[in-house]
PyMOL Python script that loads the backbone (N, CA, C, O; Angstrom):
from pymol import cmd

cmd.read_pdbstr("""\
ATOM      1  N   UNK A   1      83.602 108.774  78.930  1.00  0.00           N
ATOM      2  CA  UNK A   1      83.412 108.749  77.503  1.00  0.00           C
ATOM      3  C   UNK A   1      84.775 108.977  76.799  1.00  0.00           C
ATOM      4  O   UNK A   1      85.268 108.091  76.101  1.00  0.00           O
ATOM      5  N   UNK A   2      85.355 110.128  76.983  1.00  0.00           N
ATOM      6  CA  UNK A   2      86.584 110.445  76.411  1.00  0.00           C
ATOM      7  C   UNK A   2      87.806 109.394  76.712  1.00  0.00           C
ATOM      8  O   UNK A   2      88.732 109.283  75.909  1.00  0.00           O
ATOM      9  N   UNK A   3      87.760 108.789  77.674  1.00  0.00           N
ATOM     10  CA  UNK A   3      88.586 107.643  78.080  1.00  0.00           C
ATOM     11  C   UNK A   3      88.459 106.596  77.051  1.00  0.00           C
ATOM     12  O   UNK A   3      89.470 106.183  76.484  1.00  0.00           O
ATOM     13  N   UNK A   4      87.322 106.151  76.778  1.00  0.00           N
ATOM     14  CA  UNK A   4      86.996 105.152  75.850  1.00  0.00           C
ATOM     15  C   UNK A   4      87.504 105.454  74.302  1.00  0.00           C
ATOM     16  O   UNK A   4      88.054 104.601  73.605  1.00  0.00           O
ATOM     17  N   UNK A   5      87.229 106.809  73.884  1.00  0.00           N
ATOM     18  CA  UNK A   5      87.499 107.220  72.628  1.00  0.00           C
ATOM     19  C   UNK A   5      89.221 107.226  72.658  1.00  0.00           C
ATOM     20  O   UNK A   5      89.777 106.862  71.622  1.00  0.00           O
ATOM     21  N   UNK A   6      89.877 107.541  73.560  1.00  0.00           N
ATOM     22  CA  UNK A   6      91.255 107.558  73.449  1.00  0.00           C
ATOM     23  C   UNK A   6      91.787 106.188  73.543  1.00  0.00           C
ATOM     24  O   UNK A   6      92.800 105.904  72.903  1.00  0.00           O
ATOM     25  N   UNK A   7      91.213 105.334  74.264  1.00  0.00           N
ATOM     26  CA  UNK A   7      91.528 103.889  74.088  1.00  0.00           C
ATOM     27  C   UNK A   7      91.216 103.402  72.845  1.00  0.00           C
ATOM     28  O   UNK A   7      92.170 102.832  72.316  1.00  0.00           O
ATOM     29  N   UNK A   8      90.201 103.429  72.192  1.00  0.00           N
ATOM     30  CA  UNK A   8      89.981 102.950  70.830  1.00  0.00           C
ATOM     31  C   UNK A   8      90.962 103.553  69.925  1.00  0.00           C
ATOM     32  O   UNK A   8      91.613 102.874  69.131  1.00  0.00           O
ATOM     33  N   UNK A   9      91.082 104.926  70.048  1.00  0.00           N
ATOM     34  CA  UNK A   9      92.126 105.603  69.020  1.00  0.00           C
ATOM     35  C   UNK A   9      93.613 105.014  69.179  1.00  0.00           C
ATOM     36  O   UNK A   9      94.272 104.721  68.181  1.00  0.00           O
ATOM     37  N   UNK A  10      94.031 104.880  70.284  1.00  0.00           N
ATOM     38  CA  UNK A  10      95.481 104.378  70.540  1.00  0.00           C
ATOM     39  C   UNK A  10      95.488 102.871  70.097  1.00  0.00           C
ATOM     40  O   UNK A  10      96.448 102.371  69.509  1.00  0.00           O
ATOM     41  N   UNK A  11      94.386 102.212  70.412  1.00  0.00           N
ATOM     42  CA  UNK A  11      94.296 100.665  70.159  1.00  0.00           C
ATOM     43  C   UNK A  11      94.422 100.565  68.455  1.00  0.00           C
ATOM     44  O   UNK A  11      95.170  99.783  67.868  1.00  0.00           O
ATOM     45  N   UNK A  12      93.575 101.474  67.860  1.00  0.00           N
ATOM     46  CA  UNK A  12      93.481 101.385  66.452  1.00  0.00           C
ATOM     47  C   UNK A  12      94.848 101.731  65.804  1.00  0.00           C
ATOM     48  O   UNK A  12      95.321 101.074  64.877  1.00  0.00           O
ATOM     49  N   UNK A  13      95.501 102.910  66.413  1.00  0.00           N
ATOM     50  CA  UNK A  13      96.810 103.295  65.798  1.00  0.00           C
ATOM     51  C   UNK A  13      97.830 102.116  66.052  1.00  0.00           C
ATOM     52  O   UNK A  13      98.655 101.879  65.170  1.00  0.00           O
ATOM     53  N   UNK A  14      97.815 101.321  67.278  1.00  0.00           N
ATOM     54  CA  UNK A  14      98.721 100.280  67.305  1.00  0.00           C
ATOM     55  C   UNK A  14      98.496  99.103  66.492  1.00  0.00           C
ATOM     56  O   UNK A  14      99.446  98.419  66.112  1.00  0.00           O
ATOM     57  N   UNK A  15      97.256  98.817  66.193  1.00  0.00           N
ATOM     58  CA  UNK A  15      97.001  97.836  65.016  1.00  0.00           C
ATOM     59  C   UNK A  15      97.480  98.172  63.776  1.00  0.00           C
ATOM     60  O   UNK A  15      98.161  97.398  63.103  1.00  0.00           O
ATOM     61  N   UNK A  16      97.134  99.389  63.395  1.00  0.00           N
ATOM     62  CA  UNK A  16      97.675 100.018  62.105  1.00  0.00           C
ATOM     63  C   UNK A  16      99.094 100.001  62.031  1.00  0.00           C
ATOM     64  O   UNK A  16      99.639  99.528  61.033  1.00  0.00           O
ATOM     65  N   UNK A  17      99.817 100.511  63.072  1.00  0.00           N
ATOM     66  CA  UNK A  17     101.320 100.527  63.074  1.00  0.00           C
ATOM     67  C   UNK A  17     101.641  99.059  62.860  1.00  0.00           C
ATOM     68  O   UNK A  17     102.437  98.841  61.947  1.00  0.00           O
ATOM     69  N   UNK A  18     101.158  97.973  63.549  1.00  0.00           N
ATOM     70  CA  UNK A  18     101.622  96.613  63.345  1.00  0.00           C
ATOM     71  C   UNK A  18     101.687  96.191  62.001  1.00  0.00           C
ATOM     72  O   UNK A  18     102.690  95.661  61.524  1.00  0.00           O
ATOM     73  N   UNK A  19     100.365  96.469  61.208  1.00  0.00           N
ATOM     74  CA  UNK A  19     100.406  95.950  59.686  1.00  0.00           C
ATOM     75  C   UNK A  19     101.257  96.911  58.921  1.00  0.00           C
ATOM     76  O   UNK A  19     101.818  96.429  57.937  1.00  0.00           O
ATOM     77  N   UNK A  20     101.464  98.168  59.177  1.00  0.00           N
ATOM     78  CA  UNK A  20     102.435  98.989  58.532  1.00  0.00           C
ATOM     79  C   UNK A  20     103.859  98.423  58.713  1.00  0.00           C
ATOM     80  O   UNK A  20     104.573  98.331  57.714  1.00  0.00           O
ATOM     81  N   UNK A  21     104.285  98.067  59.828  1.00  0.00           N
ATOM     82  CA  UNK A  21     105.583  97.604  60.006  1.00  0.00           C
ATOM     83  C   UNK A  21     105.779  96.191  59.459  1.00  0.00           C
ATOM     84  O   UNK A  21     106.848  95.886  58.930  1.00  0.00           O
ATOM     85  N   UNK A  22     104.816  95.360  59.571  1.00  0.00           N
ATOM     86  CA  UNK A  22     104.668  94.134  58.846  1.00  0.00           C
ATOM     87  C   UNK A  22     104.929  94.174  57.378  1.00  0.00           C
ATOM     88  O   UNK A  22     105.618  93.323  56.817  1.00  0.00           O
ATOM     89  N   UNK A  23     104.357  95.197  56.756  1.00  0.00           N
ATOM     90  CA  UNK A  23     104.413  95.424  55.282  1.00  0.00           C
ATOM     91  C   UNK A  23     105.657  95.769  54.981  1.00  0.00           C
ATOM     92  O   UNK A  23     106.149  95.328  53.942  1.00  0.00           O
ATOM     93  N   UNK A  24     106.388  96.606  55.816  1.00  0.00           N
ATOM     94  CA  UNK A  24     107.667  97.052  55.342  1.00  0.00           C
ATOM     95  C   UNK A  24     108.720  95.892  55.530  1.00  0.00           C
ATOM     96  O   UNK A  24     109.560  95.687  54.655  1.00  0.00           O
ATOM     97  N   UNK A  25     108.671  95.226  56.544  1.00  0.00           N
ATOM     98  CA  UNK A  25     109.568  93.903  56.754  1.00  0.00           C
ATOM     99  C   UNK A  25     109.300  92.976  55.542  1.00  0.00           C
ATOM    100  O   UNK A  25     110.201  92.597  54.792  1.00  0.00           O
ATOM    101  N   UNK A  26     107.984  92.635  55.403  1.00  0.00           N
ATOM    102  CA  UNK A  26     107.804  91.832  54.235  1.00  0.00           C
ATOM    103  C   UNK A  26     108.245  92.171  53.020  1.00  0.00           C
ATOM    104  O   UNK A  26     108.655  91.311  52.240  1.00  0.00           O
ATOM    105  N   UNK A  27     108.209  93.588  52.688  1.00  0.00           N
ATOM    106  CA  UNK A  27     108.774  94.089  51.358  1.00  0.00           C
ATOM    107  C   UNK A  27     110.186  93.950  51.287  1.00  0.00           C
ATOM    108  O   UNK A  27     110.726  93.569  50.249  1.00  0.00           O
ATOM    109  N   UNK A  28     110.911  94.270  52.459  1.00  0.00           N
ATOM    110  CA  UNK A  28     112.384  94.144  52.475  1.00  0.00           C
ATOM    111  C   UNK A  28     112.924  92.679  52.316  1.00  0.00           C
ATOM    112  O   UNK A  28     113.995  92.422  51.765  1.00  0.00           O
ATOM    113  N   UNK A  29     112.015  91.675  52.892  1.00  0.00           N
ATOM    114  CA  UNK A  29     112.469  90.254  52.751  1.00  0.00           C
ATOM    115  C   UNK A  29     112.318  89.769  51.391  1.00  0.00           C
ATOM    116  O   UNK A  29     113.084  88.955  50.875  1.00  0.00           O
ATOM    117  N   UNK A  30     111.123  90.387  50.720  1.00  0.00           N
ATOM    118  CA  UNK A  30     111.014  89.991  49.387  1.00  0.00           C
ATOM    119  C   UNK A  30     111.940  90.487  48.375  1.00  0.00           C
ATOM    120  O   UNK A  30     112.212  89.856  47.354  1.00  0.00           O
ATOM    121  N   UNK A  31     112.438  91.671  48.689  1.00  0.00           N
ATOM    122  CA  UNK A  31     113.587  92.334  47.900  1.00  0.00           C
ATOM    123  C   UNK A  31     114.821  91.544  48.163  1.00  0.00           C
ATOM    124  O   UNK A  31     115.566  91.337  47.204  1.00  0.00           O
ATOM    125  N   UNK A  32     115.161  91.040  49.426  1.00  0.00           N
ATOM    126  CA  UNK A  32     116.389  90.511  49.738  1.00  0.00           C
ATOM    127  C   UNK A  32     116.405  89.093  49.174  1.00  0.00           C
ATOM    128  O   UNK A  32     117.381  88.577  48.630  1.00  0.00           O
ATOM    129  N   UNK A  33     115.198  88.511  49.367  1.00  0.00           N
ATOM    130  CA  UNK A  33     115.067  87.045  48.780  1.00  0.00           C
ATOM    131  C   UNK A  33     114.816  86.747  47.421  1.00  0.00           C
ATOM    132  O   UNK A  33     115.280  85.693  46.984  1.00  0.00           O
ATOM    133  N   UNK A  34     114.151  87.502  46.658  1.00  0.00           N
ATOM    134  CA  UNK A  34     113.572  87.347  45.378  1.00  0.00           C
ATOM    135  C   UNK A  34     114.229  88.469  44.287  1.00  0.00           C
ATOM    136  O   UNK A  34     114.762  88.106  43.238  1.00  0.00           O
ATOM    137  N   UNK A  35     114.124  89.701  44.643  1.00  0.00           N
ATOM    138  CA  UNK A  35     114.530  90.716  43.688  1.00  0.00           C
ATOM    139  C   UNK A  35     116.003  90.718  43.461  1.00  0.00           C
ATOM    140  O   UNK A  35     116.392  90.794  42.295  1.00  0.00           O
ATOM    141  N   UNK A  36     116.860  90.645  44.416  1.00  0.00           N
ATOM    142  CA  UNK A  36     118.278  90.713  44.346  1.00  0.00           C
ATOM    143  C   UNK A  36     118.677  89.303  43.738  1.00  0.00           C
ATOM    144  O   UNK A  36     119.452  89.368  42.784  1.00  0.00           O
ATOM    145  N   UNK A  37     118.322  88.198  44.087  1.00  0.00           N
ATOM    146  CA  UNK A  37     118.907  86.968  43.421  1.00  0.00           C
ATOM    147  C   UNK A  37     118.470  87.002  41.997  1.00  0.00           C
ATOM    148  O   UNK A  37     119.227  86.566  41.130  1.00  0.00           O
ATOM    149  N   UNK A  38     117.180  87.538  41.664  1.00  0.00           N
ATOM    150  CA  UNK A  38     116.759  87.519  40.331  1.00  0.00           C
ATOM    151  C   UNK A  38     117.632  88.521  39.422  1.00  0.00           C
ATOM    152  O   UNK A  38     117.794  88.273  38.227  1.00  0.00           O
ATOM    153  N   UNK A  39     118.155  89.593  39.991  1.00  0.00           N
ATOM    154  CA  UNK A  39     118.901  90.537  39.186  1.00  0.00           C
ATOM    155  C   UNK A  39     120.231  89.841  38.947  1.00  0.00           C
ATOM    156  O   UNK A  39     120.724  89.852  37.818  1.00  0.00           O
ATOM    157  N   UNK A  40     120.818  89.247  39.947  1.00  0.00           N
ATOM    158  CA  UNK A  40     122.052  88.530  39.935  1.00  0.00           C
ATOM    159  C   UNK A  40     121.906  87.320  38.835  1.00  0.00           C
ATOM    160  O   UNK A  40     122.832  87.150  38.042  1.00  0.00           O
ATOM    161  N   UNK A  41     120.893  86.587  38.793  1.00  0.00           N
ATOM    162  CA  UNK A  41     120.803  85.645  37.777  1.00  0.00           C
ATOM    163  C   UNK A  41     120.556  86.206  36.324  1.00  0.00           C
ATOM    164  O   UNK A  41     120.949  85.642  35.303  1.00  0.00           O
ATOM    165  N   UNK A  42     119.854  87.390  36.364  1.00  0.00           N
ATOM    166  CA  UNK A  42     119.790  87.967  34.859  1.00  0.00           C
ATOM    167  C   UNK A  42     121.035  88.479  34.448  1.00  0.00           C
ATOM    168  O   UNK A  42     121.333  88.435  33.254  1.00  0.00           O
ATOM    169  N   UNK A  43     121.873  89.005  35.363  1.00  0.00           N
ATOM    170  CA  UNK A  43     123.110  89.670  34.979  1.00  0.00           C
ATOM    171  C   UNK A  43     124.220  88.601  34.647  1.00  0.00           C
ATOM    172  O   UNK A  43     125.098  88.795  33.806  1.00  0.00           O
ATOM    173  N   UNK A  44     124.091  87.483  35.377  1.00  0.00           N
ATOM    174  CA  UNK A  44     125.029  86.241  35.118  1.00  0.00           C
ATOM    175  C   UNK A  44     124.605  85.610  33.758  1.00  0.00           C
ATOM    176  O   UNK A  44     125.456  85.164  32.988  1.00  0.00           O
ATOM    177  N   UNK A  45     123.258  85.582  33.475  1.00  0.00           N
ATOM    178  CA  UNK A  45     122.874  85.093  32.259  1.00  0.00           C
ATOM    179  C   UNK A  45     123.178  85.853  31.031  1.00  0.00           C
ATOM    180  O   UNK A  45     123.329  85.290  29.947  1.00  0.00           O
ATOM    181  N   UNK A  46     123.275  87.229  31.207  1.00  0.00           N
ATOM    182  CA  UNK A  46     123.503  88.121  30.131  1.00  0.00           C
ATOM    183  C   UNK A  46     124.979  88.011  29.866  1.00  0.00           C
ATOM    184  O   UNK A  46     125.339  87.961  28.690  1.00  0.00           O
ATOM    185  N   UNK A  47     125.958  87.963  30.921  1.00  0.00           N
ATOM    186  CA  UNK A  47     127.240  87.658  30.811  1.00  0.00           C
ATOM    187  C   UNK A  47     127.643  86.445  29.974  1.00  0.00           C
ATOM    188  O   UNK A  47     128.444  86.438  29.040  1.00  0.00           O
ATOM    189  N   UNK A  48     126.876  85.315  30.524  1.00  0.00           N
ATOM    190  CA  UNK A  48     127.113  83.930  29.816  1.00  0.00           C
ATOM    191  C   UNK A  48     126.806  84.177  28.409  1.00  0.00           C
ATOM    192  O   UNK A  48     127.708  83.872  27.629  1.00  0.00           O
ATOM    193  N   UNK A  49     125.703  84.675  27.896  1.00  0.00           N
ATOM    194  CA  UNK A  49     125.325  84.774  26.544  1.00  0.00           C
ATOM    195  C   UNK A  49     126.315  85.675  25.744  1.00  0.00           C
ATOM    196  O   UNK A  49     126.593  85.426  24.571  1.00  0.00           O
ATOM    197  N   UNK A  50     126.826  86.714  26.416  1.00  0.00           N
ATOM    198  CA  UNK A  50     127.701  87.462  25.693  1.00  0.00           C
ATOM    199  C   UNK A  50     129.098  86.710  25.486  1.00  0.00           C
ATOM    200  O   UNK A  50     129.711  86.846  24.427  1.00  0.00           O
ATOM    201  N   UNK A  51     129.576  85.922  26.517  1.00  0.00           N
ATOM    202  CA  UNK A  51     130.796  85.089  26.473  1.00  0.00           C
ATOM    203  C   UNK A  51     130.465  84.021  25.215  1.00  0.00           C
ATOM    204  O   UNK A  51     131.291  83.719  24.354  1.00  0.00           O
ATOM    205  N   UNK A  52     129.239  83.567  25.278  1.00  0.00           N
ATOM    206  CA  UNK A  52     128.893  82.511  24.118  1.00  0.00           C
ATOM    207  C   UNK A  52     129.141  83.092  22.814  1.00  0.00           C
ATOM    208  O   UNK A  52     129.913  82.598  21.991  1.00  0.00           O
ATOM    209  N   UNK A  53     128.450  84.180  22.638  1.00  0.00           N
ATOM    210  CA  UNK A  53     128.499  84.971  21.363  1.00  0.00           C
ATOM    211  C   UNK A  53     129.941  85.258  21.025  1.00  0.00           C
ATOM    212  O   UNK A  53     130.326  84.946  19.898  1.00  0.00           O
ATOM    213  N   UNK A  54     130.687  85.753  21.778  1.00  0.00           N
ATOM    214  CA  UNK A  54     132.192  86.065  21.474  1.00  0.00           C
ATOM    215  C   UNK A  54     132.802  84.788  21.127  1.00  0.00           C
ATOM    216  O   UNK A  54     133.509  84.764  20.119  1.00  0.00           O
ATOM    217  N   UNK A  55     132.644  83.759  21.784  1.00  0.00           N
ATOM    218  CA  UNK A  55     133.246  82.340  21.399  1.00  0.00           C
ATOM    219  C   UNK A  55     132.695  82.025  20.048  1.00  0.00           C
ATOM    220  O   UNK A  55     133.516  81.589  19.241  1.00  0.00           O
ATOM    221  N   UNK A  56     131.494  82.158  19.661  1.00  0.00           N
ATOM    222  CA  UNK A  56     130.938  81.738  18.415  1.00  0.00           C
ATOM    223  C   UNK A  56     131.478  82.594  17.347  1.00  0.00           C
ATOM    224  O   UNK A  56     131.642  82.131  16.218  1.00  0.00           O
ATOM    225  N   UNK A  57     131.788  83.916  17.658  1.00  0.00           N
ATOM    226  CA  UNK A  57     132.280  84.779  16.598  1.00  0.00           C
ATOM    227  C   UNK A  57     133.736  84.542  16.469  1.00  0.00           C
ATOM    228  O   UNK A  57     134.275  84.808  15.394  1.00  0.00           O
ATOM    229  N   UNK A  58     134.481  84.030  17.536  1.00  0.00           N
ATOM    230  CA  UNK A  58     135.788  83.579  17.300  1.00  0.00           C
ATOM    231  C   UNK A  58     136.023  82.410  16.496  1.00  0.00           C
ATOM    232  O   UNK A  58     136.921  82.299  15.662  1.00  0.00           O
ATOM    233  N   UNK A  59     135.074  81.456  16.826  1.00  0.00           N
ATOM    234  CA  UNK A  59     135.114  80.201  16.021  1.00  0.00           C
ATOM    235  C   UNK A  59     134.846  80.328  14.552  1.00  0.00           C
ATOM    236  O   UNK A  59     135.432  79.668  13.694  1.00  0.00           O
ATOM    237  N   UNK A  60     133.850  81.291  14.306  1.00  0.00           N
ATOM    238  CA  UNK A  60     133.426  81.602  12.909  1.00  0.00           C
ATOM    239  C   UNK A  60     134.487  82.305  12.221  1.00  0.00           C
ATOM    240  O   UNK A  60     134.620  82.106  11.014  1.00  0.00           O
ATOM    241  N   UNK A  61     135.356  83.199  12.903  1.00  0.00           N
ATOM    242  CA  UNK A  61     136.285  83.806  12.169  1.00  0.00           C
ATOM    243  C   UNK A  61     137.464  83.001  11.863  1.00  0.00           C
ATOM    244  O   UNK A  61     138.160  83.207  10.869  1.00  0.00           O
ATOM    245  N   UNK A  62     137.713  81.965  12.830  1.00  0.00           N
ATOM    246  CA  UNK A  62     138.701  81.061  12.635  1.00  0.00           C
ATOM    247  C   UNK A  62     138.453  80.109  11.459  1.00  0.00           C
ATOM    248  O   UNK A  62     139.364  79.704  10.738  1.00  0.00           O
ATOM    249  N   UNK A  63     137.154  79.775  11.309  1.00  0.00           N
ATOM    250  CA  UNK A  63     136.625  79.020  10.195  1.00  0.00           C
ATOM    251  C   UNK A  63     136.758  79.896   8.911  1.00  0.00           C
ATOM    252  O   UNK A  63     137.142  79.331   7.887  1.00  0.00           O
ATOM    253  N   UNK A  64     136.523  80.998   8.886  1.00  0.00           N
ATOM    254  CA  UNK A  64     136.533  81.691   7.608  1.00  0.00           C
ATOM    255  C   UNK A  64     138.097  81.978   7.169  1.00  0.00           C
ATOM    256  O   UNK A  64     138.425  82.124   5.992  1.00  0.00           O
ATOM    257  N   UNK A  65     138.994  82.036   8.252  1.00  0.00           N
ATOM    258  CA  UNK A  65     140.442  82.072   7.923  1.00  0.00           C
ATOM    259  C   UNK A  65     140.857  80.706   7.151  1.00  0.00           C
ATOM    260  O   UNK A  65     141.658  80.694   6.216  1.00  0.00           O
ATOM    261  N   UNK A  66     140.288  79.702   7.602  1.00  0.00           N
ATOM    262  CA  UNK A  66     140.930  78.317   7.182  1.00  0.00           C
ATOM    263  C   UNK A  66     140.442  78.234   5.556  1.00  0.00           C
ATOM    264  O   UNK A  66     141.112  77.554   4.779  1.00  0.00           O
ATOM    265  N   UNK A  67     139.317  78.915   5.116  1.00  0.00           N
ATOM    266  CA  UNK A  67     138.929  78.670   3.711  1.00  0.00           C
ATOM    267  C   UNK A  67     139.433  79.780   2.880  1.00  0.00           C
ATOM    268  O   UNK A  67     139.226  79.787   1.667  1.00  0.00           O
TER     269      UNK A  67
END
""", "prot")
cmd.dss("prot")
cmd.show_as("cartoon", "prot")
cmd.util.cbc("prot")
cmd.orient("prot")
Protein backbone atom coordinates (compact mmCIF):
# COMPACT_ATOMS: atom_id res chain seq x y z
CA UNK A 1 0.00 0.00 0.00
CA UNK A 2 2.70 2.48 0.94
CA UNK A 3 4.51 1.64 -2.29
CA UNK A 4 1.46 2.80 -4.31
CA UNK A 5 1.18 5.99 -2.25
CA UNK A 6 4.84 6.81 -2.88
CA UNK A 7 4.44 6.10 -6.58
CA UNK A 8 1.36 8.36 -6.84
CA UNK A 9 3.10 11.06 -4.80
CA UNK A 10 6.27 11.09 -6.91
CA UNK A 11 4.28 10.80 -10.12
CA UNK A 12 2.13 13.78 -9.12
CA UNK A 13 5.18 15.82 -8.18
CA UNK A 14 6.77 15.00 -11.55
CA UNK A 15 3.66 16.18 -13.40
CA UNK A 16 3.45 19.35 -11.33
CA UNK A 17 7.15 20.02 -11.87
CA UNK A 18 6.65 19.67 -15.63
CA UNK A 19 3.88 22.29 -15.68
CA UNK A 20 5.85 24.55 -13.32
CA UNK A 21 8.93 24.41 -15.57
CA UNK A 22 6.78 24.87 -18.68
CA UNK A 23 5.21 27.98 -17.13
CA UNK A 24 8.59 29.50 -16.32
CA UNK A 25 9.96 28.82 -19.82
CA UNK A 26 6.79 30.18 -21.40
CA UNK A 27 7.00 33.35 -19.30
CA UNK A 28 10.66 33.90 -20.21
CA UNK A 29 9.92 33.42 -23.91
CA UNK A 30 7.02 35.90 -23.69
CA UNK A 31 9.32 38.43 -22.06
CA UNK A 32 11.97 37.87 -24.71
CA UNK A 33 9.63 37.92 -27.71
CA UNK A 34 6.92 40.39 -26.67
CA UNK A 35 7.84 42.57 -23.72
CA UNK A 36 11.40 43.51 -24.65
CA UNK A 37 10.57 44.39 -28.30
CA UNK A 38 7.55 46.34 -27.07
CA UNK A 39 9.71 48.37 -24.71
CA UNK A 40 12.23 49.00 -27.51
CA UNK A 41 9.47 50.15 -29.87
CA UNK A 42 8.02 52.41 -27.19
CA UNK A 43 11.38 54.01 -26.45
CA UNK A 44 12.13 54.46 -30.17
CA UNK A 45 8.72 56.04 -30.68
CA UNK A 46 9.26 58.43 -27.76
CA UNK A 47 12.67 59.38 -29.16
CA UNK A 48 11.17 59.95 -32.60
CA UNK A 49 8.40 62.14 -31.19
CA UNK A 50 10.94 64.15 -29.20
CA UNK A 51 13.07 64.69 -32.33
CA UNK A 52 10.01 65.73 -34.34
CA UNK A 53 9.00 68.19 -31.62
CA UNK A 54 12.49 69.67 -31.59
CA UNK A 55 12.47 70.05 -35.39
CA UNK A 56 9.04 71.69 -35.25
CA UNK A 57 10.20 74.07 -32.52
CA UNK A 58 13.29 74.95 -34.54
CA UNK A 59 11.19 75.54 -37.66
CA UNK A 60 8.79 77.78 -35.73
CA UNK A 61 11.63 79.79 -34.22
CA UNK A 62 13.13 80.34 -37.70
CA UNK A 63 9.71 81.46 -38.97
CA UNK A 64 9.39 83.91 -36.05
CA UNK A 65 12.83 85.33 -36.83
CA UNK A 66 11.83 85.94 -40.45
CA UNK A 67 8.90 88.16 -39.42
